[in-house]
C-alpha positions, 0 to 999 in steps of 0.5 A: 219295630224299624222306622223308614223314611224316604223322599222322591220328587213329585212332578208338578203337573201330576200333583192333582192326580197324585193327591186324588189317587191317595185320597182314595187309596185302593183297599188291596194296596192297603191290605198288602201293606198290612200283610207285609207288617207295615203300619203308621205309614204317611206321605207328606208334600212340601215344595215338590218333595214327597216325604214318606215315613213308615214303621215295620214290625215284621221279621224279614223286611226284604221278603215282605217288601218283595211280596209287596212288589210281586202283588198284582194290585200293588203293581197296578197302583204303582203303574198309576203313581210312578209317572207322578214321581221322579227320583231325587238327584242324589238317589242311587242308580235304580233307586226310586224312593231314596232312603233317608238317614235318621239323625234324631228320634224321641219316644 
């Protein structure tokens, strides 16, 4: 199992919309995440920053995330959620959610 964490900014004027979307996350999006071996997925909000944590239990993360990106339902979901977000200043060119480095873990 691999753990992934990332951050992105939430546009303040879009907070209510973002919360509403995630309060009723689309079943097709959730099914695609499960199909792609992603579980224990959470998003937290504080001071305008969204923090995402997920666990990956598959064999090929790149292929599984490419399948997510190709899924029409997920693409429509992103068309609604992406306008609510803004990459952090330290994100690499073309990077949306910026990956975070794990510096401590306890099982």
